[in-house]
C-alpha positions in Angstrom: 1.0 42.9 -23.3 4.5 42.1 -23.8 5.3 39.1 -25.8 8.6 37.2 -24.7 11.3 36.6 -27.7 10.8 40.9 -29.0 13.0 42.9 -27.6 11.9 46.7 -27.7 15.6 47.9 -29.1 17.7 46.2 -31.8 21.1 45.9 -31.2 21.8 46.9 -35.2 20.3 50.6 -34.2 23.5 50.9 -32.0 26.8 52.2 -33.8 29.0 50.1 -35.5 32.4 49.7 -34.1 35.1 51.1 -36.6 35.8 48.6 -39.4 39.4 46.6 -38.7 42.8 48.5 -39.9 43.5 45.2 -42.4 40.8 43.4 -43.7 40.3 39.5 -42.7 40.4 37.2 -45.7 37.6 36.1 -47.2 37.6 32.3 -46.2 37.7 33.8 -42.5 34.4 35.9 -43.2 32.5 33.2 -44.8 33.4 30.7 -41.6 32.6 33.3 -39.3 28.9 33.3 -40.6 29.2 29.6 -40.7 29.5 29.2 -37.4 26.6 31.7 -35.8 25.1 29.6 -32.5 21.4 28.8 -33.5 18.6 30.1 -31.6 17.0 28.4 -28.5 13.4 28.9 -28.3 13.8 27.4 -24.6 15.2 30.4 -23.3 12.2 33.0 -22.6 13.8 35.3 -20.6 16.2 36.4 -23.0 15.0 38.1 -26.0 16.2 36.7 -29.6 19.3 39.3 -30.3 22.8 38.0 -31.2 25.0 39.9 -29.5 27.2 40.4 -32.7 26.8 39.8 -36.5 29.7 38.0 -36.8 33.0 37.2 -36.0 35.6 39.2 -37.1 39.1 37.3 -37.5 41.4 38.2 -35.0 44.7 36.9 -37.4 46.2 39.2 -39.7 47.3 37.3 -42.9 51.6 36.9 -43.3 53.6 35.6 -46.0 55.9 32.9 -44.9 59.0 32.7 -45.6 60.1 30.2 -48.5 62.1 27.3 -47.6 63.4 24.2 -49.5 61.3 21.5 -47.9 57.4 21.1 -47.0 56.1 19.9 -44.1 54.0 16.7 -44.9 55.2 15.8 -48.0 57.9 13.5 -48.9 61.2 14.8 -50.6 59.9 12.6 -53.9 56.9 14.9 -54.7 58.0 18.4 -53.9 58.0 20.2 -56.8 61.6 22.5 -57.3 60.3 26.4 -57.0 61.9 28.2 -60.2 60.7 32.3 -59.9 60.6 34.0 -62.4 60.0 37.4 -61.3 62.8 39.4 -60.2 63.6 40.0 -56.9 61.4 36.8 -55.4 58.3 38.7 -55.9 55.1 36.7 -56.8 51.5 37.0 -56.6 48.8 34.4 -53.8 46.1 34.7 -56.2 45.2 35.2 -59.7 43.0 37.5 -61.0 40.2 34.9 -61.7 40.1 34.1 -58.1 39.5 37.4 -57.4 36.4 38.1 -59.2 34.8 34.5 -58.2 35.8 35.3 -54.5 34.0 38.5 -55.8 30.8 36.7 -56.8 30.5 34.2 -54.3 30.2 37.4 -51.7 27.8 39.0 -53.7 25.8 35.9 -53.8 26.2 35.2 -50.4 24.8 38.5 -49.5 22.1 37.9 -51.7 21.0 34.4 -49.9 21.1 36.2 -46.5 19.0 39.0 -47.3 16.6 36.9 -48.9 16.4 35.1 -46.1 16.0 37.7 -43.6 13.3 39.2 -45.6 11.3 35.6 -45.6 12.3 35.5 -41.8 10.7 39.3 -41.4 7.7 38.0 -42.8 7.4 35.0 -41.1 7.7 37.0 -38.0 4.7 39.1 -39.0 2.8 36.4 -39.3 3.6 34.8 -36.6 2.8 37.4 -34.5 -0.2 37.7 -36.2 -1.1 34.0 -35.6 0.1 34.7 -31.9 -2.5 36.9 -31.5 -6.0 35.5 -32.9 -4.8 32.1 -31.2 -4.4 34.3 -28.2 -7.9 35.8 -28.4 -9.8 32.4 -29.7 -8.3 31.0 -26.9 -9.4 32.8 -23.9 -12.8 33.5 -25.6 -13.1 29.5 -25.5 -11.8 29.5 -21.8 -14.4 32.0 -21.0 -17.6 30.5 -22.9 -16.0 27.3 -21.2 -16.2 29.0 -17.7 -19.9 30.2 -18.1 -21.1 26.6 -18.7 -19.2 25.4 -15.8 -21.0 27.7 -13.5 -24.1 27.3 -14.5 -23.4 23.4 -14.4 -22.7 23.9 -10.9 -25.6 26.4 -10.0 -27.6 23.2 -11.1 -26.0 20.7 -9.3 -26.5 23.6 -6.3 -30.6 23.4 -6.4 -30.7 19.8 -6.5 -28.2 18.7 -3.9 -30.2 21.6 -1.4 -33.7 19.7 -2.8 -32.6 16.6 -1.6 -30.7 17.3 1.5 -33.9 19.1 2.7 -36.1 16.1 1.8 -33.3 14.3 3.5 -33.3 16.6 7.1 -37.3 15.9 7.7 -36.7 11.7 6.5 -34.1 11.2 9.5 -36.3 13.7 11.9 -38.9 10.9 11.2 -36.7 8.0 11.8 -35.3 9.2 14.8 -38.9 9.6 16.1 -39.3 6.2 15.5 -35.9 4.9 16.9 -37.3 6.1 20.2 -41.3 4.3 20.2 -39.0 1.1 18.7 -36.1 1.3 21.9 -38.9 0.7 24.5 -40.4 -2.3 22.3 -36.9 -3.9 22.5 -36.3 -3.0 25.5 -37.3 -6.2 27.6 -36.3 -8.8 25.1 -32.7 -7.6 25.4 -32.4 -9.6 28.7 -32.8 -13.4 27.1 -30.2 -12.2 23.5 -28.0 -11.0 26.5 -28.1 -14.6 28.2 -27.6 -17.2 25.1 -24.6 -14.1 24.4 -22.9 -15.1 27.5 -23.1 -18.2 28.1 -21.8 -18.9 24.4 -18.6 -16.1 25.4 -18.1 -18.0 28.6 -17.8 -21.3 26.9 -15.6 -19.8 24.8 -13.3 -19.6 28.4 -13.2 -23.7 27.6 -9.3 -25.0 27.5 -7.8 -27.1 24.8 -10.0 -30.5 23.5 -13.8 -29.0 25.3 -13.8 -26.2 22.9 -16.2 -28.4 21.2 -19.2 -28.0 18.6 -21.5 -29.8 21.0 -25.1 -30.1 21.0 -25.5 -27.1 23.9 -23.2 -24.8 21.7 -25.5 -25.5 18.7 -28.4 -25.0 20.8 -27.4 -21.6 22.1 -26.7 -20.6 18.7 -29.5 -21.7 18.0 -31.5 -20.3 20.5 -29.9 -16.8 18.8 -30.8 -17.2 15.6 -33.9 -18.1 17.1 -34.5 -14.4 19.0 -33.3 -12.7 15.7 -35.3 -14.8 13.7 -38.4 -13.3 16.6 -36.9 -9.9 16.7 -36.0 -9.5 13.2 -38.7 -7.1 12.2 -37.8 -5.8 15.6 -34.8 -5.4 14.7 -35.1 -3.3 11.8 -36.5 -0.8 14.2 -33.7 -1.0 16.7 -30.3 -2.9 15.0 -31.5 -1.4 11.4 -33.0 1.8 12.8 -29.7 2.6 14.3 -28.0 1.6 11.2 -30.1 3.4 8.7 -29.9 6.5 10.9 -25.9 5.9 10.4 -26.8 5.6 6.6 -28.7 8.8 6.3 -26.3 10.6 8.7 -23.6 9.8 6.4 -25.4 10.5 3.2 -26.7 14.0 4.6 -23.0 15.0 5.8 -21.9 13.8 1.9 -24.3 16.5 0.7 -23.7 19.5 2.5 -20.2 18.1 2.0 -20.7 18.7 -1.8 -22.7 21.1 -1.3 -20.0 23.3 0.4 -17.7 22.3 -2.4 -20.0 23.4 -5.5 -20.2 27.0 -3.6 -16.7 27.4 -3.3 -15.9 25.9 -6.6 -19.4 28.3 -8.0 -17.2 31.4 -6.5 -13.9 31.0 -7.6 -15.1 29.8 -10.9 -17.4 32.6 -11.2 -14.0 34.8 -10.4 -12.1 33.4 -13.3 -14.8 33.8 -15.2 -14.8 37.6 -14.9 -11.3 37.7 -15.2 -10.2 40.3 -18.1 -6.6 41.0 -19.8 -7.2 44.6 -17.9 -8.2 43.1 -14.3 -6.5 43.3 -11.5 -4.9 40.5 -9.2 -3.6 38.3 -12.3 0.4 37.8 -12.7 2.9 35.2 -13.4 3.1 31.6 -12.1 5.7 30.1 -13.2 4.8 26.1 -14.2 1.0 26.3 -12.9 0.6 24.4 -16.0 2.1 21.6 -15.0 1.0 21.0 -12.0 -2.3 18.7 -12.7 -4.2 19.0 -8.9 -7.4 17.9 -10.8 -8.6 14.5 -8.8 -11.8 14.1 -11.8 -13.2 14.5 -15.3 -16.7 16.4 -16.0 -18.1 12.7 -16.1 -17.0 11.4 -12.3 -17.7 15.1 -11.4 -21.7 14.8 -12.5 -21.5 11.0 -11.4 -20.4 11.9 -7.8 -22.4 14.7 -7.1 -25.7 12.1 -9.0 -24.1 9.5 -7.0 -25.0 11.4 -3.5 -28.1 12.3 -4.6 -28.8 8.9 -5.6 -27.7 7.6 -2.3 -29.6 9.8 -0.3 -32.4 8.9 -2.0 -31.9 5.5 -1.8 -31.4 6.0 2.7 -34.7 7.7 2.3 -36.7 5.2 0.5 -35.8 2.3 2.9 -36.3 4.8 5.7 -39.7 5.9 4.5 -40.2 1.5 4.2 -38.4 1.0 7.5 -40.8 3.3 9.4 -44.0 1.2 7.6 -43.0 -1.8 8.3 -42.9 -1.5 12.8 -46.9 -1.8 13.7 -47.1 -5.5 13.4 -44.2 -7.5 14.4 -44.9 -8.2 17.9 -47.4 -11.2 18.5 -46.5 -15.2 18.1 -42.7 -14.7 19.7 -43.0 -15.1 22.9 -43.7 -19.3 22.9 -41.4 -19.8 20.3 -38.4 -18.3 22.2 -39.4 -20.7 25.5 -39.0 -23.8 23.3 -35.9 -23.3 22.4 -35.0 -22.3 26.3 -35.7 -25.2 27.2 -34.0 -27.0 24.7 -30.1 -25.5 25.4 -31.4 -26.4 29.3 -31.4 -29.9 28.2 -29.1 -29.7 26.6 -26.4 -28.3 29.1 -27.8 -30.9 31.8 -27.0 -33.6 29.7 -24.0 -32.4 28.7 -22.9 -31.5 32.4 -23.6 -35.0 32.9 -21.2 -36.3 30.4 -18.0 -34.4 31.6 -18.5 -36.1 34.8 -18.1 -39.2 33.7 -15.4 -38.4 31.2 -13.7 -36.7 34.7 -14.0 -39.6 36.5 -12.1 -42.0 33.7 -9.8 -39.6 33.7 -9.2 -39.4 37.6 -8.7 -43.6 37.1 -6.6 -43.2 34.2 -4.2 -40.8 35.5 -3.6 -43.3 38.9 -2.9 -46.4 37.1 -0.2 -43.2 35.1 1.5 -42.4 38.4 1.9 -46.1 39.6 3.4 -47.3 36.4 5.8 -44.0 36.6 6.7 -44.9 40.2 8.0 -48.5 38.6 9.9 -47.6 35.8 11.8 -44.9 37.6 12.8 -47.8 39.8 13.6 -49.5 36.8 16.0 -46.9 35.9 17.2 -46.6 39.0 19.0 -50.7 38.6 19.7 -50.3 35.5 22.1 -47.0 36.2 23.3 -49.1 38.8 23.9 -51.9 36.9 26.2 -49.8 34.4 28.1 -47.9 37.1 29.2 -51.6 38.3 29.5 -52.6 34.5 32.2 -48.9 34.1 34.2 -50.1 37.4 35.2 -53.9 35.9 35.4 -52.4 32.6 38.4 -50.0 34.4 40.1 -52.4 36.1 40.4 -54.9 32.7 41.9 -52.3 30.7 44.0 -51.4 33.6 45.4 -54.5 33.6 46.3 -54.4 29.6 47.3 -50.9 30.0 49.8 -52.4 32.6 51.2 -55.7 30.4 52.1 -53.1 27.6 54.9 -52.4 30.0 56.1 -55.7 30.0 60.3 -55.4 28.6 61.6 -56.7 24.8 59.9 -60.5 24.4 57.8 -60.5 27.7 55.3 -58.9 25.5 53.7 -62.5 24.3 49.9 -62.4 23.3 49.5 -65.2 26.2 45.9 -66.7 26.9 45.8 -64.2 30.0 45.8 -61.4 27.2 43.5 -62.8 25.2 41.0 -62.9 27.5 41.3 -59.7 28.9 40.4 -57.9 25.1 37.5 -60.4 25.2 36.7 -59.1 28.8 37.2 -54.9 27.6 35.1 -56.1 24.3 32.3 -57.9 26.1 32.0 -55.6 28.8 31.5 -52.8 26.4 29.1 -54.2 24.3 27.1 -55.3 27.8 27.5 -51.5 28.4 25.9 -50.2 24.9 23.4 -52.5 25.4 22.4 -51.3 29.0 22.9 -48.0 27.7 20.0 -48.6 25.1 17.9 -50.2 27.6 18.1 -46.9 30.0 17.7 -45.0 27.1 14.6 -46.8 26.3 13.5 -46.6 30.1 13.8 -42.8 30.5 12.1 -42.7 27.0 9.3 -44.3 28.0 9.0 -42.6 31.1 8.8 -39.2 29.1 6.5 -40.7 27.2 4.3 -41.6 30.7 5.6 -38.5 32.9 3.5 -36.8 28.9 0.6 -38.8 29.2 0.6 -37.6 33.1 0.9 -34.6 31.7 -2.1 -34.6 29.4 -4.5 -36.8 31.4 -3.5 -33.4 34.4 -4.2 -31.2 32.4 -7.7 -32.7 30.7 -8.5 -33.1 33.9 -8.5 -29.7 35.0 -9.9 -28.6 31.6 -13.2 -31.1 32.4 -12.9 -28.9 36.1 -13.2 -26.4 34.2 -16.2 -26.9 32.0 -17.8 -28.8 34.3 -17.9 -25.3 36.3 -18.4 -23.1 33.5 -21.1 -25.1 32.0 -22.9 -26.0 35.4 -21.9 -22.5 37.3 -21.8 -19.9 35.5 -24.1 -20.6 32.6 -27.0 -22.7 34.4 -27.1 -20.2 37.2 -27.8 -17.3 34.7 -30.6 -19.2 33.3 -32.4 -20.1 36.2 -35.3 -17.5 35.9 -36.9 -16.6 32.3 -38.7 -13.0 31.8 -42.4 -13.8 30.9 -43.7 -13.2 28.0 -45.3 -10.0 28.0 -41.9 -8.6 29.3 -40.7 -10.1 26.2 -43.6 -8.5 23.9 -42.8 -4.8 25.7 -46.3 -4.9 26.6 -44.6 -3.3 29.8 
């Protein structure tokens, strides 16, 4: 197995390039070691090995010409240079500097070698630990896969046992369903009649959608039929629901069993995989994809819940089948009494609705007469307003013409004062007439609204009478016999 980060061939085995003709300065070499780029372990695709050990200095040291001025120093701090050597010859470093530089390089070399030896020892231990950790981790994973396969086999056997028992119970309950359908076929008629009466009464409009005695008696009749059929209802409605529950539980068992078989196959395949097996590949990033939807506790609880649900459904089904033999006697008389109460309530409600309809017709006639009278008054007020507007035009026209009198003739005489008073009086009268007109129109609108309410209420009452008298009572003229209700025929 190849490990990432360990190249097959180190670059320092290659022949070194020839040394430069001019050696770099000591400070430059030291800087090149300090500027090494650190290794980043995130780059798994590239081997760990630098391209070069150090960066050679690209500059050749040269001597700068002597100048009288030095940049960066004020003239007062510059020490005058006096050459004690002939011809201006001088040395850049002292002998002590040379020895110190050599000792520094020696110590840095020793430190670097010591660090390299320690790194090699660490790498050897790391490689050994990696192999041991990989072996230990793979062994634990294989062991866990084996335990997982055993757990799946156990739950598979439990699912198979429960599935066979559920199939047998479902077949028995299906036979009981056919028996109960024949017994309950003749009791469906009264229930449907009461239910249709309620649905027809839902078509009442407006205020007639009241919870009256008829509706209460109809609801009581439905409850009575249901209570009388409750034990048989467990054989028709409840049996259908129970069959559905059994079917759902069976489907869950079958689905869970199919998932267990698929999971057993996959985990067995994974359990048998080794480092030398075929078909193993790299799947980059698969460890970061968490496609799991459960943990071992919820996984086991899910199958246990499926089995418990199936067992509960089988127990309820067996109990339901055991309670179907003593449910036919004692219901016919109770249903008949309730049927008579509903008919009496219908008769009383029809009479009450007919009386209300008669009163509405009387009030509607009076309201129409009042509407006619108020419309006549509105016409009179409108004519009076038109007459007053003509009178106002005359008075305002006179005042306008009198404003054209010349000079001193613009006299505030008695005629001028009376014309102004006349305009104000007519305006006040018009305001009063308009208020009366608005009040009359508002009253007319209220009368028209009241008329519409009465007409709508009359339509509602006619609709209610039609529903109660024609539709509901028309369906309740006949009633099945006791023998038919009990399902003896």
